[in-house]
LUMZABA-983008 format. One record per residue: x, y, z of N, C-alpha, C in turn; residue number from 1; residue in three letters. Coordinates in nm, 3 decimals. Atoms other than C-alpha are relative to their C-alpha. Example, Ala and Ser with C-alpha at 12.3 -4.5 7.8 and 13.67 -1.06 7.14 Angstrom:
2
{rec {0.089; -0.119; 0.000}; {1.230; -0.450; 0.780}; {0.090; 0.120; 0.000}; 1; ALA},
{rec {-0.082; -0.119; -0.006}; {1.367; -0.106; 0.714}; {-0.077; 0.109; 0.073}; 2; SER},
END
This chain:
191
{rec {-0.129; -0.020; 0.034}; {14.600; 17.301; 20.140}; {0.005; 0.098; -0.102}; 1; MET},
{rec {-0.009; -0.104; 0.079}; {14.691; 17.606; 19.955}; {0.088; -0.033; -0.126}; 2; THR},
{rec {-0.084; 0.049; 0.125}; {14.840; 17.600; 19.600}; {0.153; 0.034; 0.027}; 3; THR},
{rec {-0.158; -0.028; -0.032}; {15.187; 17.761; 19.738}; {0.045; -0.127; 0.103}; 4; ALA},
{rec {-0.047; 0.104; -0.077}; {15.196; 17.493; 20.008}; {0.013; -0.126; -0.066}; 5; SER},
{rec {-0.011; 0.125; 0.078}; {15.125; 17.203; 19.755}; {0.118; 0.005; -0.083}; 6; ARG},
{rec {-0.097; -0.040; 0.088}; {15.381; 17.358; 19.539}; {0.135; -0.036; 0.071}; 7; ALA},
{rec {-0.129; 0.030; -0.088}; {15.654; 17.347; 19.820}; {0.014; -0.136; 0.033}; 8; GLN},
{rec {-0.010; 0.135; -0.029}; {15.557; 17.004; 19.911}; {0.051; -0.083; -0.122}; 9; ALA},
{rec {-0.039; 0.065; 0.134}; {15.606; 16.888; 19.559}; {0.150; 0.029; -0.045}; 10; MET},
{rec {-0.157; -0.030; 0.010}; {15.940; 17.067; 19.548}; {0.086; -0.075; 0.091}; 11; LEU},
{rec {-0.080; 0.075; -0.112}; {16.066; 16.909; 19.871}; {-0.010; -0.148; -0.045}; 12; ALA},
{rec {-0.008; 0.141; 0.022}; {15.956; 16.566; 19.757}; {0.095; -0.022; -0.127}; 13; ALA},
{rec {-0.087; 0.018; 0.120}; {16.143; 16.610; 19.418}; {0.142; 0.009; 0.036}; 14; ARG},
{rec {-0.133; -0.023; -0.050}; {16.453; 16.739; 19.595}; {0.038; -0.137; 0.067}; 15; ALA},
{rec {-0.049; 0.104; -0.082}; {16.449; 16.439; 19.835}; {0.021; -0.125; -0.102}; 16; LYS},
{rec {0.000; 0.124; 0.107}; {16.387; 16.189; 19.521}; {0.129; 0.032; -0.057}; 17; ALA},
{rec {-0.135; -0.020; 0.081}; {16.691; 16.355; 19.348}; {0.108; -0.025; 0.093}; 18; SER},
{rec {-0.107; 0.029; -0.107}; {16.906; 16.338; 19.664}; {0.015; -0.142; -0.002}; 19; HIS},
{rec {0.003; 0.140; -0.038}; {16.808; 15.975; 19.715}; {0.067; -0.063; -0.130}; 20; ASP},
{rec {-0.078; 0.069; 0.118}; {16.907; 15.871; 19.357}; {0.156; 0.037; -0.008}; 21; LYS},
{rec {-0.141; -0.021; 0.018}; {17.223; 16.051; 19.356}; {0.084; -0.080; 0.122}; 22; ARG},
{rec {-0.066; 0.087; -0.105}; {17.318; 15.869; 19.690}; {0.006; -0.145; -0.042}; 23; GLN},
{rec {0.021; 0.143; 0.043}; {17.203; 15.534; 19.523}; {0.127; -0.007; -0.105}; 24; ARG},
{rec {-0.102; 0.020; 0.113}; {17.445; 15.609; 19.232}; {0.126; -0.011; 0.055}; 25; VAL},
{rec {-0.124; -0.011; -0.060}; {17.732; 15.702; 19.449}; {0.037; -0.133; 0.070}; 26; LEU},
{rec {-0.008; 0.131; -0.050}; {17.673; 15.373; 19.657}; {0.026; -0.098; -0.112}; 27; ALA},
{rec {-0.029; 0.084; 0.114}; {17.673; 15.194; 19.327}; {0.133; -0.008; -0.044}; 28; THR},
{rec {-0.153; -0.021; 0.048}; {18.001; 15.324; 19.217}; {0.082; -0.071; 0.098}; 29; VAL},
{rec {-0.079; 0.067; -0.107}; {18.157; 15.215; 19.539}; {-0.003; -0.162; -0.001}; 30; GLN},
{rec {0.010; 0.142; 0.004}; {18.012; 14.876; 19.510}; {0.067; -0.061; -0.121}; 31; ALA},
{rec {-0.042; 0.058; 0.124}; {18.102; 14.827; 19.153}; {0.173; 0.003; 0.004}; 32; LEU},
{rec {-0.127; -0.007; 0.004}; {18.456; 14.942; 19.217}; {0.075; -0.108; 0.104}; 33; GLU},
{rec {-0.062; 0.106; -0.111}; {18.500; 14.724; 19.544}; {-0.021; -0.159; -0.067}; 34; ALA},
{rec {0.032; 0.134; 0.052}; {18.369; 14.428; 19.328}; {0.103; -0.042; -0.111}; 35; ALA},
{rec {-0.110; 0.002; 0.107}; {18.643; 14.492; 19.061}; {-0.075; 0.010; -0.135}; 36; GLY},
{rec {0.073; -0.011; 0.137}; {18.360; 14.538; 18.791}; {0.044; 0.151; -0.056}; 37; THR},
{rec {-0.038; -0.120; 0.070}; {18.456; 14.798; 18.528}; {-0.110; 0.113; 0.038}; 38; PRO},
{rec {0.090; -0.113; -0.041}; {18.292; 15.133; 18.639}; {-0.013; 0.091; -0.119}; 39; VAL},
{rec {0.054; -0.100; 0.117}; {18.115; 15.305; 18.331}; {-0.123; 0.056; 0.046}; 40; THR},
{rec {0.115; -0.074; -0.010}; {17.844; 15.540; 18.322}; {-0.109; -0.092; -0.015}; 41; ALA},
{rec {0.103; 0.088; 0.031}; {17.618; 15.286; 18.163}; {-0.019; -0.112; 0.122}; 42; THR},
{rec {0.002; 0.098; -0.093}; {17.707; 15.018; 18.408}; {-0.062; 0.042; 0.162}; 43; ALA},
{rec {0.047; -0.081; -0.125}; {17.649; 15.265; 18.712}; {-0.145; 0.034; 0.004}; 44; VAL},
{rec {0.141; -0.016; 0.024}; {17.305; 15.364; 18.567}; {-0.074; -0.109; -0.001}; 45; ALA},
{rec {0.087; 0.114; 0.014}; {17.191; 15.016; 18.501}; {-0.008; -0.079; 0.153}; 46; ALA},
{rec {0.012; 0.058; -0.135}; {17.286; 14.895; 18.846}; {-0.054; 0.084; 0.122}; 47; ALA},
{rec {0.071; -0.103; -0.094}; {17.159; 15.199; 19.036}; {-0.166; 0.012; -0.043}; 48; ALA},
{rec {0.135; -0.020; 0.054}; {16.836; 15.188; 18.821}; {-0.058; 0.149; -0.023}; 49; GLY},
{rec {0.020; -0.148; 0.041}; {16.861; 15.548; 18.696}; {0.038; 0.010; -0.129}; 50; VAL},
{rec {-0.035; -0.029; 0.145}; {16.903; 15.716; 18.361}; {0.161; 0.019; -0.014}; 51; SER},
{rec {-0.149; -0.010; 0.003}; {17.252; 15.733; 18.222}; {0.043; 0.160; 0.026}; 52; THR},
{rec {-0.034; -0.148; -0.012}; {17.245; 16.121; 18.222}; {0.036; 0.029; 0.125}; 53; TRP},
{rec {-0.035; -0.029; -0.139}; {17.258; 16.117; 18.610}; {0.152; -0.048; 0.021}; 54; LEU},
{rec {-0.144; 0.051; -0.008}; {17.593; 15.927; 18.582}; {0.087; 0.116; -0.061}; 55; ALA},
{rec {-0.067; -0.095; 0.055}; {17.712; 16.222; 18.378}; {-0.011; 0.146; 0.065}; 56; TYR},
{rec {0.031; -0.129; -0.048}; {17.569; 16.494; 18.590}; {0.094; 0.039; 0.104}; 57; ALA},
{rec {-0.090; -0.067; -0.084}; {17.775; 16.736; 18.798}; {-0.004; -0.060; 0.158}; 58; ASP},
{rec {0.012; 0.072; -0.131}; {17.864; 16.579; 19.134}; {-0.011; -0.132; -0.005}; 59; GLY},
{rec {0.010; 0.135; 0.011}; {17.820; 16.238; 19.020}; {0.116; -0.042; -0.099}; 60; VAL},
{rec {-0.094; 0.029; 0.112}; {18.034; 16.229; 18.702}; {0.156; -0.004; 0.066}; 61; ARG},
{rec {-0.136; -0.018; -0.064}; {18.353; 16.324; 18.924}; {0.041; -0.125; 0.080}; 62; GLU},
{rec {-0.005; 0.138; -0.064}; {18.289; 15.998; 19.132}; {0.027; -0.096; -0.092}; 63; HIS},
{rec {-0.018; 0.092; 0.088}; {18.269; 15.789; 18.840}; {0.133; -0.005; -0.063}; 64; VAL},
{rec {-0.126; -0.009; 0.060}; {18.576; 15.925; 18.672}; {0.113; -0.047; 0.105}; 65; GLN},
{rec {-0.101; 0.038; -0.099}; {18.776; 15.891; 19.000}; {0.006; -0.140; 0.011}; 66; ALA},
{rec {0.013; 0.131; -0.017}; {18.662; 15.540; 19.034}; {0.072; -0.073; -0.121}; 67; ALA},
{rec {-0.073; 0.052; 0.126}; {18.778; 15.475; 18.672}; {0.147; -0.005; 0.000}; 68; ARG},
{rec {-0.145; -0.029; -0.028}; {19.112; 15.634; 18.745}; {0.057; -0.093; 0.076}; 69; ARG},
{rec {-0.053; 0.100; -0.116}; {19.161; 15.409; 19.055}; {0.023; -0.130; -0.076}; 70; ARG},
{rec {0.001; 0.135; 0.066}; {19.076; 15.092; 18.852}; {0.123; 0.027; -0.107}; 71; GLN},
{rec {-0.095; 0.006; 0.077}; {19.308; 15.204; 18.577}; {0.142; -0.001; 0.049}; 72; ALA},
{rec {-0.149; 0.006; -0.078}; {19.601; 15.262; 18.820}; {0.025; -0.135; 0.039}; 73; ASP},
{rec {-0.021; 0.133; -0.061}; {19.531; 14.905; 18.952}; {0.032; -0.100; -0.118}; 74; ARG},
{rec {-0.018; 0.094; 0.115}; {19.535; 14.753; 18.591}; {0.101; 0.061; -0.106}; 75; GLU},
{rec {-0.113; -0.069; 0.067}; {19.863; 14.832; 18.418}; {-0.017; -0.046; -0.143}; 76; PRO},
{rec {0.002; 0.036; 0.132}; {19.758; 14.656; 18.078}; {-0.098; 0.078; -0.064}; 77; ASP},
{rec {0.089; -0.080; 0.078}; {19.510; 14.916; 17.982}; {0.076; 0.116; -0.050}; 78; LEU},
{rec {-0.081; -0.107; 0.068}; {19.627; 15.180; 17.722}; {0.018; 0.123; 0.075}; 79; SER},
{rec {-0.012; -0.138; -0.061}; {19.749; 15.494; 17.874}; {-0.011; 0.120; -0.090}; 80; THR},
{rec {0.025; -0.106; 0.105}; {19.694; 15.715; 17.569}; {-0.130; 0.063; 0.043}; 81; ALA},
{rec {0.130; -0.072; -0.038}; {19.447; 15.973; 17.661}; {-0.031; 0.120; -0.115}; 82; ALA},
{rec {0.014; -0.113; 0.084}; {19.290; 16.213; 17.424}; {0.008; 0.133; 0.052}; 83; PRO},
{rec {-0.017; -0.126; -0.062}; {19.332; 16.571; 17.465}; {-0.114; 0.062; 0.085}; 84; PRO},
{rec {0.121; -0.059; -0.094}; {19.111; 16.740; 17.760}; {-0.079; -0.110; 0.070}; 85; GLY},
{rec {0.079; 0.095; -0.081}; {18.972; 16.404; 17.891}; {0.060; -0.043; 0.129}; 86; ARG},
{rec {-0.062; 0.038; -0.139}; {19.243; 16.304; 18.128}; {-0.019; -0.156; 0.034}; 87; GLY},
{rec {0.026; 0.136; -0.033}; {19.126; 15.936; 18.115}; {0.064; -0.074; -0.124}; 88; GLU},
{rec {-0.051; 0.088; 0.101}; {19.278; 15.641; 17.934}; {-0.099; -0.050; -0.099}; 89; PRO},
{rec {0.102; 0.051; 0.095}; {19.121; 15.519; 17.608}; {0.010; -0.143; -0.002}; 90; VAL},
{rec {-0.008; 0.161; 0.029}; {19.047; 15.144; 17.591}; {-0.131; -0.029; -0.086}; 91; THR},
{rec {0.111; 0.051; 0.102}; {18.813; 14.946; 17.347}; {-0.123; -0.002; 0.098}; 92; GLN},
{rec {0.107; 0.019; -0.086}; {18.576; 14.878; 17.657}; {-0.054; 0.144; 0.008}; 93; ALA},
{rec {0.044; -0.128; -0.031}; {18.545; 15.251; 17.732}; {-0.054; 0.073; -0.127}; 94; SER},
{rec {0.063; -0.042; 0.121}; {18.494; 15.342; 17.354}; {-0.136; -0.072; -0.032}; 95; LEU},
{rec {0.140; 0.085; 0.009}; {18.216; 15.050; 17.331}; {-0.104; 0.081; 0.093}; 96; ARG},
{rec {0.081; -0.037; -0.110}; {18.070; 15.199; 17.649}; {-0.057; 0.160; -0.041}; 97; THR},
{rec {0.039; -0.154; 0.039}; {18.067; 15.577; 17.513}; {-0.096; -0.035; -0.120}; 98; ASP},
{rec {0.104; 0.011; 0.118}; {17.900; 15.436; 17.198}; {-0.121; -0.037; 0.034}; 99; LEU},
{rec {0.134; 0.041; -0.051}; {17.640; 15.250; 17.387}; {-0.084; 0.106; 0.058}; 100; ALA},
{rec {0.073; -0.106; -0.080}; {17.571; 15.561; 17.611}; {-0.059; 0.075; -0.108}; 101; VAL},
{rec {0.051; -0.082; 0.098}; {17.546; 15.769; 17.298}; {-0.130; -0.050; -0.074}; 102; ALA},
{rec {0.122; 0.050; 0.078}; {17.313; 15.534; 17.109}; {-0.127; -0.002; 0.104}; 103; ARG},
{rec {0.084; -0.009; -0.093}; {17.104; 15.519; 17.438}; {-0.067; 0.127; 0.002}; 104; ASP},
{rec {0.034; -0.141; -0.009}; {17.091; 15.888; 17.453}; {-0.069; 0.042; -0.117}; 105; GLU},
{rec {0.090; -0.028; 0.127}; {16.979; 15.911; 17.088}; {-0.124; -0.064; -0.004}; 106; ILE},
{rec {0.120; 0.067; -0.004}; {16.725; 15.653; 17.141}; {-0.113; 0.095; 0.083}; 107; ARG},
{rec {0.090; -0.086; -0.103}; {16.579; 15.857; 17.450}; {-0.027; 0.127; -0.067}; 108; ARG},
{rec {0.024; -0.115; 0.061}; {16.613; 16.174; 17.266}; {-0.111; -0.020; -0.114}; 109; LEU},
{rec {0.103; 0.010; 0.094}; {16.420; 16.047; 16.964}; {-0.140; -0.033; 0.053}; 110; ARG},
{rec {0.120; 0.028; -0.072}; {16.156; 15.898; 17.193}; {-0.077; 0.133; 0.052}; 111; ALA},
{rec {0.041; -0.117; -0.064}; {16.116; 16.238; 17.370}; {-0.037; 0.091; -0.110}; 112; GLU},
{rec {0.064; -0.066; 0.128}; {16.086; 16.414; 17.027}; {-0.123; -0.038; -0.045}; 113; ARG},
{rec {0.117; 0.067; 0.045}; {15.826; 16.196; 16.915}; {-0.110; 0.031; 0.088}; 114; ASP},
{rec {0.117; -0.024; -0.095}; {15.627; 16.241; 17.236}; {-0.028; 0.157; -0.012}; 115; LYS},
{rec {0.016; -0.144; -0.011}; {15.678; 16.636; 17.227}; {-0.083; 0.027; -0.137}; 116; LEU},
{rec {0.052; -0.026; 0.119}; {15.576; 16.619; 16.843}; {-0.162; -0.028; 0.022}; 117; ARG},
{rec {0.132; 0.055; -0.018}; {15.258; 16.419; 16.934}; {-0.083; 0.109; 0.094}; 118; ALA},
{rec {0.060; -0.096; -0.083}; {15.169; 16.673; 17.215}; {-0.017; 0.130; -0.061}; 119; ARG},
{rec {0.019; -0.122; 0.069}; {15.221; 16.968; 16.998}; {-0.114; -0.010; -0.106}; 120; LEU},
{rec {0.112; 0.018; 0.067}; {14.993; 16.813; 16.744}; {-0.128; 0.006; 0.066}; 121; ARG},
{rec {0.142; 0.003; -0.078}; {14.717; 16.759; 16.995}; {-0.041; 0.163; 0.040}; 122; LEU},
{rec {0.030; -0.120; -0.033}; {14.764; 17.113; 17.119}; {-0.040; 0.098; -0.122}; 123; GLN},
{rec {0.032; -0.085; 0.124}; {14.767; 17.280; 16.768}; {-0.146; -0.054; -0.027}; 124; LEU},
{rec {0.146; 0.032; 0.017}; {14.457; 17.084; 16.706}; {-0.098; 0.051; 0.069}; 125; GLY},
{rec {0.105; -0.059; -0.088}; {14.276; 17.197; 16.996}; {-0.014; 0.141; -0.017}; 126; ALA},
{rec {0.014; -0.137; 0.025}; {14.352; 17.555; 16.926}; {-0.066; 0.030; -0.132}; 127; GLU},
{rec {0.083; -0.028; 0.138}; {14.222; 17.520; 16.565}; {-0.139; -0.033; 0.024}; 128; ILE},
{rec {0.140; 0.035; -0.017}; {13.905; 17.346; 16.677}; {-0.060; 0.081; 0.108}; 129; GLU},
{rec {0.058; -0.090; -0.079}; {13.845; 17.550; 16.974}; {0.000; 0.147; -0.020}; 130; GLY},
{rec {0.010; -0.143; 0.016}; {13.733; 17.901; 16.998}; {0.105; 0.094; 0.081}; 131; PRO},
{rec {-0.097; -0.069; -0.074}; {13.973; 18.166; 17.097}; {-0.052; 0.061; 0.123}; 132; ASP},
{rec {0.050; -0.053; -0.125}; {13.952; 18.303; 17.453}; {-0.059; 0.135; -0.022}; 133; ARG},
{rec {0.047; -0.127; 0.006}; {13.928; 18.656; 17.347}; {-0.138; 0.003; -0.081}; 134; ALA},
{rec {0.141; 0.011; 0.076}; {13.640; 18.555; 17.083}; {-0.094; -0.037; 0.098}; 135; GLU},
{rec {0.107; 0.043; -0.096}; {13.459; 18.389; 17.368}; {-0.040; 0.107; 0.092}; 136; LEU},
{rec {0.031; -0.119; -0.086}; {13.473; 18.682; 17.584}; {-0.088; 0.109; -0.067}; 137; ILE},
{rec {0.075; -0.097; 0.068}; {13.355; 18.901; 17.308}; {-0.136; -0.046; -0.014}; 138; ALA},
{rec {0.134; 0.069; 0.017}; {13.063; 18.662; 17.234}; {-0.080; 0.022; 0.123}; 139; ARG},
{rec {0.076; -0.015; -0.131}; {12.962; 18.672; 17.612}; {-0.038; 0.141; 0.017}; 140; VAL},
{rec {0.040; -0.146; -0.020}; {12.982; 19.052; 17.612}; {-0.137; 0.038; -0.093}; 141; ALA},
{rec {0.084; -0.022; 0.097}; {12.776; 19.073; 17.293}; {-0.148; -0.079; 0.060}; 142; ASN},
{rec {0.119; 0.071; -0.063}; {12.512; 18.819; 17.460}; {-0.067; 0.073; 0.112}; 143; LEU},
{rec {0.043; -0.074; -0.124}; {12.479; 19.014; 17.785}; {-0.043; 0.131; -0.045}; 144; GLU},
{rec {0.067; -0.108; 0.060}; {12.427; 19.329; 17.578}; {-0.136; -0.032; -0.061}; 145; ALA},
{rec {0.136; 0.036; 0.070}; {12.152; 19.160; 17.378}; {-0.110; -0.030; 0.111}; 146; ALA},
{rec {0.103; 0.036; -0.099}; {11.997; 19.021; 17.693}; {-0.044; 0.114; 0.080}; 147; SER},
{rec {0.068; -0.117; -0.066}; {11.980; 19.372; 17.858}; {-0.081; 0.080; -0.088}; 148; ARG},
{rec {0.111; -0.094; 0.093}; {11.829; 19.522; 17.537}; {-0.124; -0.076; -0.017}; 149; GLN},
{rec {0.127; 0.072; 0.007}; {11.578; 19.252; 17.522}; {-0.089; 0.025; 0.140}; 150; LEU},
{rec {0.065; -0.022; -0.137}; {11.505; 19.301; 17.907}; {-0.060; 0.131; -0.005}; 151; ALA},
{rec {0.057; -0.147; -0.002}; {11.461; 19.681; 17.840}; {-0.116; -0.006; -0.116}; 152; ALA},
{rec {0.127; -0.001; 0.086}; {11.214; 19.604; 17.543}; {-0.094; -0.075; 0.060}; 153; GLU},
{rec {0.105; 0.089; -0.070}; {11.026; 19.359; 17.751}; {-0.069; 0.096; 0.107}; 154; ARG},
{rec {0.051; -0.103; -0.100}; {10.987; 19.628; 18.018}; {-0.089; 0.102; -0.071}; 155; ASP},
{rec {0.077; -0.074; 0.068}; {10.875; 19.866; 17.768}; {-0.131; -0.046; -0.060}; 156; ALA},
{rec {0.111; 0.053; 0.043}; {10.637; 19.647; 17.615}; {-0.105; -0.018; 0.117}; 157; ARG},
{rec {0.088; 0.025; -0.109}; {10.492; 19.559; 17.957}; {-0.068; 0.128; 0.050}; 158; ALA},
{rec {0.052; -0.145; -0.036}; {10.455; 19.941; 18.032}; {-0.115; 0.033; -0.110}; 159; ALA},
{rec {0.117; -0.014; 0.102}; {10.268; 19.969; 17.696}; {-0.113; -0.070; 0.019}; 160; GLU},
{rec {0.125; 0.093; -0.018}; {10.046; 19.685; 17.765}; {-0.078; 0.051; 0.124}; 161; ALA},
{rec {0.072; -0.046; -0.126}; {9.957; 19.817; 18.117}; {-0.069; 0.144; -0.042}; 162; SER},
{rec {0.059; -0.113; 0.060}; {9.885; 20.168; 17.942}; {-0.115; -0.032; -0.074}; 163; HIS},
{rec {0.112; 0.046; 0.094}; {9.670; 19.993; 17.680}; {-0.103; -0.071; 0.096}; 164; ALA},
{rec {0.113; 0.050; -0.084}; {9.472; 19.794; 17.957}; {-0.074; 0.114; 0.057}; 165; GLN},
{rec {0.054; -0.129; -0.065}; {9.410; 20.126; 18.138}; {-0.114; 0.072; -0.094}; 166; ARG},
{rec {0.084; -0.074; 0.108}; {9.287; 20.293; 17.815}; {-0.116; -0.105; -0.051}; 167; ARG},
{rec {0.110; 0.081; 0.038}; {9.074; 19.987; 17.732}; {-0.111; 0.012; 0.101}; 168; ILE},
{rec {0.098; -0.016; -0.113}; {8.898; 20.014; 18.076}; {-0.059; 0.133; -0.007}; 169; ARG},
{rec {0.076; -0.134; 0.022}; {8.847; 20.375; 18.019}; {-0.097; 0.007; -0.112}; 170; GLU},
{rec {0.094; 0.004; 0.101}; {8.693; 20.312; 17.687}; {-0.115; -0.084; 0.026}; 171; LEU},
{rec {0.108; 0.097; -0.035}; {8.485; 20.036; 17.814}; {-0.109; 0.077; 0.100}; 172; GLU},
{rec {0.077; -0.085; -0.088}; {8.374; 20.270; 18.083}; {-0.087; 0.104; -0.070}; 173; ASP},
{rec {0.078; -0.107; 0.078}; {8.278; 20.541; 17.824}; {-0.099; -0.067; -0.066}; 174; GLU},
{rec {0.088; 0.082; 0.072}; {8.119; 20.284; 17.615}; {-0.141; -0.036; 0.078}; 175; LEU},
{rec {0.095; 0.037; -0.100}; {7.899; 20.169; 17.918}; {-0.074; 0.118; 0.025}; 176; THR},
{rec {0.070; -0.124; -0.031}; {7.822; 20.521; 17.994}; {-0.080; 0.040; -0.110}; 177; ALA},
{rec {0.062; -0.025; 0.112}; {7.723; 20.599; 17.645}; {-0.122; -0.096; -0.025}; 178; ALA},
{rec {0.132; 0.077; 0.010}; {7.489; 20.288; 17.627}; {-0.117; 0.015; 0.094}; 179; ARG},
{rec {0.091; -0.042; -0.098}; {7.329; 20.382; 17.940}; {-0.070; 0.140; -0.019}; 180; GLU},
{rec {0.068; -0.136; 0.029}; {7.275; 20.734; 17.826}; {-0.066; 0.009; -0.121}; 181; GLY},
{rec {0.059; 0.001; 0.135}; {7.167; 20.653; 17.486}; {-0.160; -0.003; -0.005}; 182; LEU},
{rec {0.151; 0.020; -0.015}; {6.805; 20.549; 17.574}; {-0.051; 0.152; 0.054}; 183; PRO},
{rec {0.059; -0.126; -0.057}; {6.767; 20.876; 17.767}; {0.019; 0.119; -0.115}; 184; ARG},
{rec {0.001; -0.108; 0.114}; {6.890; 21.082; 17.463}; {-0.098; -0.022; -0.081}; 185; VAL},
{rec {0.093; 0.030; 0.104}; {6.651; 20.900; 17.236}; {-0.143; 0.023; 0.060}; 186; ILE},
{rec {0.131; -0.034; -0.049}; {6.358; 20.961; 17.462}; {-0.012; 0.141; 0.008}; 187; ARG},
{rec {0.007; -0.152; -0.009}; {6.443; 21.326; 17.488}; {-0.015; 0.049; -0.124}; 188; GLN},
{rec {0.025; -0.055; 0.129}; {6.462; 21.366; 17.131}; {-0.145; -0.048; -0.060}; 189; THR},
{rec {0.137; 0.041; 0.040}; {6.146; 21.174; 17.063}; {-0.100; 0.083; 0.068}; 190; ASN},
{rec {0.098; -0.064; -0.067}; {5.945; 21.393; 17.278}; {-0.019; 0.138; -0.056}; 191; ARG},
END
């Protein structure tokens, strides 16, 4: 399996998982509304088994808000004062829910921050302790150059040794010839 096909398979699996979670959240909104349970982002997330941010995501948030409006229309005792721009009635329960959601989000963000700090610490430590890639490439190039130089010197020494061996054989031959010729020269001089 190629890298591209693995990546496509992973993307497809991630898209399917996301779609399944969204469908589960929408079904949970309908079930809570049908049961008469107050529909809040936290309640929906807990019942669907997903994180609260998904209940606030585009495409899901609208369904949660619509269910809350329908429940508010059926319950006349809820406060109808709405803050500017929200379009939803403010109740003690909704304020407590918003506070709980904010606290959960803060807790999650702090945990994520701590996790990222730890990873950054490890990464920076590895960069400090480990050699730089460019430095390693330069070291390898230097070692290869030194290896080539040593190989050239070895070959030169081998050629010199071969030449020296030939010269030794020549000198031995001359010495042998001189030793054999010396007695003749001595005999001729003594005569």
